[in-house]
C-alpha positions in Angstrom: -4.7 11.7 8.1 -3.8 15.1 9.4 -3.7 15.1 13.2 -4.6 18.8 13.6 -7.7 18.3 11.4 -8.7 15.2 13.3 -8.4 17.0 16.6 -10.5 19.9 15.3 -13.2 17.7 14.0 -13.6 16.0 17.4 -13.9 19.4 19.1 -16.4 20.6 16.4 -18.7 17.6 16.8 -18.8 17.3 20.6 -22.1 19.1 20.8 -23.8 17.4 17.9 -22.2 14.1 17.0 -23.0 10.8 18.7 -20.5 9.3 21.0 -19.8 6.6 18.3 -19.1 9.3 15.8 -16.6 11.0 18.0 -15.0 7.6 18.8 -14.4 7.1 15.1 -12.3 10.3 14.9 -10.7 9.6 18.3 -9.4 6.3 16.9 -7.7 8.1 14.1 -6.1 10.6 16.5 -4.7 7.7 18.5 -3.4 5.9 15.4 -1.7 9.1 14.2 0.0 9.2 17.5 1.2 5.6 17.2 -1.3 4.2 19.6 -2.9 1.3 17.8 -4.4 -0.1 21.0 -6.0 3.3 21.6 -7.5 3.2 18.1 -8.8 -0.3 18.7 -10.3 0.7 22.1 -12.0 3.7 20.4 -13.5 1.6 17.6 -14.3 -1.7 19.3 -17.7 -0.6 20.6 -18.9 0.5 17.2 -17.5 -2.6 15.6 -19.4 -4.8 18.0 -22.6 -2.9 17.3 -22.2 -3.7 13.6 -20.3 -0.7 12.1 -18.7 -2.4 9.1 -15.9 0.1 8.5 -14.7 -0.3 12.1 -14.9 -4.1 11.8 -12.7 -4.0 8.8 -10.2 -1.6 10.4 -9.9 -3.6 13.6 -9.3 -6.6 11.4 -6.4 -4.8 9.8 -5.0 -3.8 13.2 -4.9 -7.5 14.1 -3.5 -8.7 10.8 -0.8 -6.0 10.6 0.8 -6.7 13.9 0.3 -3.1 15.0 -1.2 -4.5 18.2 2.2 -6.1 19.0 1.5 -9.5 17.5 -0.2 -10.6 14.3 -3.4 -12.4 15.1 -4.8 -13.9 11.9 -7.7 -15.6 13.7 -9.0 -12.3 15.2 -8.5 -10.5 11.8 -10.5 -13.2 10.0 -13.4 -12.9 12.4 -13.7 -9.2 11.9 -13.3 -9.4 8.1 -16.0 -12.1 8.0 -18.4 -9.8 9.9 -17.8 -6.9 7.5 -17.7 -9.0 4.4 -21.0 -10.6 5.4 -22.5 -7.1 5.0 -21.1 -6.7 1.6 -18.1 -4.4 2.4 -15.9 -4.7 -0.7 -12.7 -4.0 1.2 -13.4 -6.7 3.7 -14.4 -9.2 1.0 -11.0 -8.5 -0.8 -8.9 -8.9 2.4 -10.8 -12.0 3.4 -10.3 -13.5 -0.1 -6.6 -13.0 0.2 -6.5 -14.7 3.6 -8.6 -17.6 2.3 -6.4 -18.0 -0.8 -3.2 -18.1 1.2 -4.6 -20.1 4.1 -3.6 -17.5 6.6 -5.2 -18.3 10.0 -7.7 -20.6 8.3 -7.8 -23.6 6.0 -7.3 -22.4 2.5 -10.5 -22.1 0.4 -9.6 -21.0 -3.2 -13.2 -21.3 -4.4 -14.7 -19.0 -1.7 -11.7 -16.6 -2.1 -12.4 -16.3 -5.8 -16.2 -15.8 -5.2 -15.5 -13.0 -2.6 -13.0 -11.3 -4.9 -15.4 -11.5 -7.8 -18.2 -9.9 -5.8 -15.9 -7.1 -4.6 -14.6 -6.5 -8.1 -18.0 -6.4 -9.7 -19.1 -3.9 -7.1 -16.5 -1.5 -8.5 -13.8 -1.7 -5.8 -10.6 -1.0 -7.6 -8.2 -3.0 -5.4 -10.4 -6.1 -5.9 -10.4 -5.6 -9.6 -6.6 -5.4 -9.5 -6.3 -8.6 -7.5 -8.8 -10.4 -9.7 -6.7 -9.3 -12.7 -3.6 -10.8 -11.0 -5.5 -14.0 -10.5 -6.4 -14.3 -14.2 -2.9 -13.4 -15.2 -1.3 -16.1 -13.0 -4.1 -18.7 -13.0 -4.5 -18.3 -9.2 -7.8 -19.9 -8.4 -9.2 -19.1 -11.8 -8.4 -20.3 -15.3 -5.5 -18.5 -17.1 -7.0 -15.7 -19.1 -4.8 -12.8 -20.3 -7.7 -11.0 -21.9 -9.7 -10.9 -18.7 -6.6 -10.0 -16.7 -6.1 -7.0 -19.0 -9.8 -6.0 -18.8 -9.8 -6.0 -15.0 -6.5 -4.1 -14.9 -8.0 -1.5 -17.2 -11.1 -1.1 -15.0 -9.0 -0.6 -11.9 -6.6 1.8 -13.8 -9.6 3.8 -15.0 -10.3 4.5 -11.3 -6.8 5.8 -10.8 -5.3 2.8 -8.8 -1.5 3.3 -9.3 -0.8 -0.4 -9.2 -3.2 -1.1 -12.0 -1.9 1.8 -14.1 1.6 0.3 -13.6 0.3 -3.2 -14.6 -1.1 -1.6 -17.9 2.4 -0.4 -18.6 3.9 -3.8 -17.9 1.4 -5.4 -20.3 2.2 -2.8 -22.9 5.9 -3.9 -22.6 5.2 -7.6 -22.8 2.2 -8.2 -24.9 0.7 -8.1 -28.4 0.5 -4.9 -30.4 1.3 -2.6 -27.5 4.4 -0.5 -27.7 7.1 0.7 -25.4 5.8 4.3 -26.0 2.5 3.2 -24.5 4.3 1.8 -21.5 6.1 5.1 -21.0 2.7 6.8 -20.7 1.4 4.3 -18.3 4.5 4.2 -16.1 4.6 8.0 -16.0 1.0 8.2 -14.8 1.7 5.6 -12.1 4.9 7.3 -11.1 3.2 10.6 -10.8 0.6 8.9 -8.6 3.4 7.9 -6.3 4.2 4.3 -7.2 8.0 3.8 -6.8 8.1 0.7 -9.1 6.7 2.7 -11.9 9.2 5.5 -11.4 12.0 2.9 -11.5 10.7 1.3 -14.7 10.4 4.8 -16.3 14.0 5.5 -15.4 15.0 2.2 -17.0 13.2 3.1 -20.3 15.0 6.5 -20.3 18.3 4.8 -19.7 17.8 2.3 -22.4 16.0 4.6 -24.9 13.0 2.4 -25.2 9.7 4.2 -26.1 11.4 7.5 -25.5 14.7 9.2 -26.4 17.7 8.0 -24.4 18.3 10.5 -21.6 20.4 9.5 -18.6 19.7 12.7 -16.7 15.9 11.9 -16.9 16.7 8.3 -16.0 18.6 9.4 -12.9 15.7 11.7 -12.0 13.2 8.9 -12.0 15.5 6.5 -10.3 16.1 9.1 -7.6 12.4 9.5 -7.1 12.0 5.7 -6.6 15.1 5.4 -4.5 14.0 8.1 -2.1 10.9 6.1 -1.6 13.1 3.2 -0.4 12.8 1.0 -3.5 16.0 -1.1 -3.4 16.2 -1.9 -7.1 16.0 1.8 -7.9 18.8 2.5 -5.4 21.0 0.0 -7.1 20.1 1.3 -10.6 20.9 4.9 -9.6 24.1 3.7 -7.9 25.2 2.1 -11.2 24.5 5.3 -13.1 26.5 7.4 -10.7 29.4 5.0 -10.8 29.5 4.2 -14.5 26.9 6.3 -16.3 27.9 8.3 -19.4 26.5 11.8 -19.4 26.5 12.2 -15.7 29.1 13.4 -13.2 30.5 10.2 -11.7 30.2 10.0 -7.9 31.5 6.7 -6.4 30.9 7.8 -2.8 27.2 8.5 -3.6 27.1 5.2 -5.5 28.4 3.2 -2.6 25.8 4.8 -0.3 23.1 3.8 -2.7 24.5 0.2 -3.0 24.5 -0.1 0.8 20.9 1.0 0.9 19.9 -1.4 -1.8 21.8 -4.2 -0.1 20.0 -3.7 3.2 16.8 -3.4 1.2 17.3 -7.0 0.0 18.3 -6.4 -3.6 20.8 -9.1 -4.5 22.5 -7.0 -7.2 22.8 -4.2 -4.7 24.5 -6.7 -2.4 26.9 -7.7 -5.1 27.7 -4.1 -6.0 28.2 -3.0 -2.4 30.5 -6.0 -1.9 32.6 -4.9 -4.9 32.8 -1.4 -3.5 33.9 -2.7 -0.1 36.4 -5.2 -1.6 38.0 -2.5 -3.8 37.6 0.6 -1.6 35.5 2.4 -4.2 33.6 5.2 -2.5 34.0 3.5 0.9 36.7 2.2 3.2 37.8 -1.2 2.1 36.6 -4.1 4.2 37.2 -7.6 2.7 35.3 -9.4 5.5 32.2 -7.3 5.1 32.4 -7.7 1.3 32.6 -11.5 1.5 29.6 -11.5 3.9 27.5 -9.7 1.4 28.6 -12.0 -1.4 27.6 -15.0 0.7 24.2 -13.5 1.2 23.7 -12.7 -2.5 24.6 -16.3 -3.3 21.5 -17.5 -1.4 19.2 -14.7 -2.6 17.2 -17.0 -4.9 18.1 -14.9 -7.9 20.2 -17.2 -10.2 21.9 -14.3 -12.1 22.9 -12.5 -8.9 23.9 -15.7 -7.2 26.2 -16.6 -10.2 27.9 -13.2 -10.1 28.3 -13.4 -6.3 29.9 -16.9 -6.5 32.4 -15.7 -9.1 33.4 -12.6 -7.1 33.6 -14.7 -3.9 36.1 -17.0 -5.5 38.2 -14.1 -6.5 38.0 -12.6 -3.0 38.8 -15.8 -1.0 42.6 -15.6 -1.4 42.6 -12.3 0.5 40.9 -13.8 3.6 42.5 -16.2 6.1 40.5 -18.8 7.9 39.6 -16.4 10.8 38.4 -13.8 8.4 36.2 -16.2 6.4 34.7 -17.4 9.7 34.0 -13.8 10.7 32.4 -13.3 7.3 30.1 -16.3 7.6 29.0 -15.1 11.1 28.4 -11.6 9.7 26.4 -13.0 6.8 24.2 -15.0 9.2 23.5 -11.9 11.2 22.8 -9.9 8.1 20.3 -12.5 6.9 18.4 -12.4 10.2 18.5 -8.6 10.2 17.2 -8.3 6.7 14.5 -10.9 7.4 13.2 -9.0 10.4 13.3 -5.8 8.5 11.3 -7.3 5.6 8.6 -8.7 8.0 8.3 -5.3 9.7 8.0 -3.6 6.3 5.3 -6.0 5.2 3.3 -5.5 8.4 3.6 -1.7 8.2 2.0 -1.8 4.7 -1.2 -2.9 6.3 -2.7 0.2 7.8 -6.4 1.0 8.7 -8.1 2.9 5.9 -10.4 5.9 6.0 -14.0 4.9 5.4 -14.1 6.7 2.1 -11.5 4.2 0.7 -13.4 1.0 1.6 -15.4 0.8 -1.7 -18.9 1.7 -0.4 -20.4 5.2 -0.9 -23.3 4.3 1.4 -20.9 3.3 4.2 -19.0 6.5 3.6 -22.1 8.6 3.7 -23.3 6.9 6.9 -20.0 7.4 8.6 -19.7 11.1 8.0 -23.4 11.7 8.6 -22.8 10.2 12.0 -19.6 12.2 12.5 -21.5 15.4 11.7 -24.4 14.5 13.9 -27.1 13.9 11.3 -27.3 10.1 11.9 -27.4 7.8 14.9 -27.4 4.1 13.9 -25.3 1.3 12.6 -22.9 1.8 9.7 -24.1 -1.1 7.7 -24.1 0.0 4.1 -27.9 -0.2 3.8 -29.6 3.0 2.8 -32.6 2.7 4.9 -35.2 5.3 5.8 -33.1 6.9 8.5 -30.1 7.2 6.2 -32.2 8.7 3.5 -33.7 11.2 5.9 -30.3 12.2 7.2 -29.0 12.7 3.7 -32.0 14.9 2.9 -31.4 17.0 6.0 -27.7 17.4 5.2 -28.5 18.4 1.6 -31.0 20.9 2.7 -28.7 22.4 5.3 -25.8 22.7 2.8 -27.7 23.9 -0.2 -27.3 20.8 -2.3 -30.1 19.4 -4.4 -32.5 17.8 -1.9 -33.0 14.5 -3.6 -31.9 12.1 -0.8 -29.5 10.3 -3.1 -26.1 9.0 -2.2 -23.7 9.9 -5.0 -20.2 11.3 -5.5 -21.5 14.9 -5.0 -22.9 14.0 -1.6 -19.8 12.1 -0.5 -17.6 15.0 -1.5 -19.8 17.5 0.4 -19.8 15.3 3.5 -16.0 15.0 3.4 -15.6 18.8 3.0 -17.9 19.4 5.9 -16.2 16.8 8.1 -12.8 18.4 7.5 -14.1 21.9 7.5 -11.9 24.9 8.2 -12.1 25.9 11.8 -13.2 29.5 11.0 -16.1 28.2 8.9 -17.0 25.4 11.3 -17.5 27.8 14.3 -20.5 29.1 12.5 -22.1 25.7 11.8 -25.4 25.1 13.7 -25.9 22.1 15.8 -27.8 19.2 14.0 -30.5 17.0 15.3 -29.8 13.3 15.4 -31.8 11.0 13.3 -32.1 7.4 14.5 -31.7 4.9 11.6 -33.9 2.2 13.0 -33.0 -1.0 11.1 -31.2 1.2 8.5 
């Protein structure tokens, strides 16, 4: 979220919005400033009063570790509260915790039930996760056709991960072709998914489904590499070191290999070790090279481990006992460093979500009606008389068809009003509050 816009909205709604509405925006301001505790403090009152979007986001704060420590038990409680009111995002997150047994005894049947409810409500991330379950027989019977169907439904809503999955299915299954995969991967890459950009680069490099074009391959690899995808960093490094049709750049290749190595890619670790051992694009360092080879040997990737073992045997004669001891110590430190970095990266992927991304148009409408001062009540996803009256008032004031319905047109108008340009917002009249008794 944009901090300047958040600050403006808070100033705009002081006279008209309820305190809870302003607290919602204040929480985002705090979060944008890196103050997760401030966000929790701003949202906790509304969450305790039953606001499902705030319950879900506080659950994410606890699960992500943004509040210093991961607290699965607290996250679970908040997810349960929001899921009990039918919030699809909370049902999806709760299902994942129950399937994995995080903070609670694993319950695959309940996890599947929750995920199915969220998917059937139209929530794209739930549809995507349900597709994964059918593809991998995780809590449901193996069913490739159902997996493809749910991937397609999520992809139709523009979920990049689902679009990518359609490309993967095109490469692996049935009558689909590599040319179809190119289209899916391109769409997912344009939507910002690094994995799709990397796979598109690979297809260009190999000439599958598209004419071979190493320049295009490098372009797509670069896009994914700049997003921090380790496998793409390694792939681009190899193109720059060996690729035909590109100007070779061993220094840039070594930099990319190092990034891939620290990103946990075992082939990047092997390639970086080779560069260090032979002084290709980097100052030679046999001890550091041997340490990376030791790490790649225990990466869990059989192919990379085999290559690393072979190179380590070749490098051993160049190291005395002290150097090998130093390399082992360095490898241990690198393993710990990479493990900590991976844990941090995984936790940072869990971030609170704007209400409009939680899979409930009613909840979204209620939240922004409250922010704009039209509604005072619980954000519960139930379109009761108070919510309908608030919708009608907003429609009347903004010139929309006054039908009281909550649809995409209304949600778009509410978002536009909530993030209004300051020059326009100064002319907005104050709104009366409508109490949504019982919603």
